[in-house]
N, C-alpha and C positions, 0 to 999 in steps of 0.2 A: 666707199659708201655713198648712199644717197643722201641728198638732201629734200626735206619737205616740211616746210614752214607756211603755216596758216595763221593768218593774223584778221581781224576783223573790226568793226566800229560800227556803230548807230549814230546816220547823218540825219537832221532834223529837216530834211526836203525830200519830195516824192521821189520813187523810183526812177522816173522818166528821166527828172531832172538828174539825179546822182550817176545814172547809166549814158545819158548823154555826154555830160562831160567828163566822167571819169573813164568812159568809153572811146574818148578819142584821143589816141597816142599825141597829138599837136598839144593837147595840155599837162602832157606828162612832166614835161621840166618845171610847171609851177609848182605841181605837189610832190612831186619825187625828189627828194634833196640831192640824192644821185648822179640824178639825168643831167645832161648838159645841154642834150641837143637832140634833134627829133628829125626824119629826112624820109617823105614818103616815098618808096620805088615804085610804087603802082599809083595808079590815079584814085583820087578820091572818090565816092563815100568808101567807108571803110566794109569790106564784103569776107566772107570766105577767099581765101587766095592773096587778101593784099599783104603786101610786105613793107615793114617799116625798121629804118635803121636808126638804131639808139647808139649815143655815145654818153658812158658813166665814168664817175670816176668810183672806185670801192675798193676799201683795203687799200689806198695810195696807189692807185692802180688805173689806169686808164683802160677801160673796155671798150670795145667797139663789139655789136652785133646787131643782126637781122631776125626781126620776130615775122614770121608768117600766121595770118589770122587761119585757124583750124577750124573753128567753130564761133558762130555766133546767133544769139538766139536776144533779138532786141528785148531789153528790160528784165534782162534777164540772167545771162551768163555770156561772156566774152573766153575765149581761148586762144592764146598764142603759144608759138614753138621757136626754137630759135632754128632757124635756116643755116646762118653763119654764125659763130661767136667762140669766145671760149670754151666752153663745153655745155652739152645740152641740156634746155632748161626750158620748162613749160610754167605759163604764168596763166592763172586764171582768174577772173573776177565772177563773183556772183551779187545778183542783186536782189532783197527779199524786199516785201513790204513790213514794217516792223510798229506796231501802233499806229495814233493818228497822223497820217501822212509823212512818216520818218521812213529811211531805208536802212536796211542792213546789210553793209558790203562787207563780202567775204574775198580775202587776199590770199593766195596759193600760189607758191613757188616751187616748183619741185624740178630737182634733176640729178643729174650723174656727173660730178665733178672728176676729173682724172689728172692724174700726173700729181704734182704736189697738192693741188686744189682736193684731191681724195682723202690725202693724209688729213688735212686740215679743215675736212668737212665739219667736224662738230664744232667749230671755230666761226667757220664758215655760216653754218647755220644761225646758230646764235647771233651773228653782227646783221646778219640778214633778218631776222626775227627783229630786233629794236630797230632798223633801219627802216621796216616796213610799217612798225609801230606808229615811229614819228611820220612817214608821209600819209599815212592814214589820218591822224591829228590834224596834219597840214590840210587835207584834203577837208576832212571835216568844218575845218575853222573857215575855210574857204567858201566852200559853199554854202555854211550857215550865216556868214557875213557879207558876203559880196555876192554881185550878180552871178548870173549863171546864164 
């Protein structure tokens, strides 16, 4: 069974600021509660073909996976897919202007768990949805109250 989780938040900052911060994998541990470390496997800056290794803790397990950037439209969209990891996953960030100087950020995770994870896909999706909502709330609070 596939997992497809979409979450969104409106952040009171311009698109360029939100995209610059959220689209930089080095910042992920500051706003993703489950991500504990990030390692660039290719030189910066971020571009199509960049590879970044993440370590996360999710559902009591340590997960190590590598994302490859497959699409990058500055200030609009970032798409990354697992090149290595426990199951194929694609993460998409979209940024849109919203009102006067704000940004609507949409976070989508979709993938095809295998083995036991495929049986637990509904629980996995619900847990992922809750985590994504918390992560986006953390990102919003960070960007609206701190330096970018």
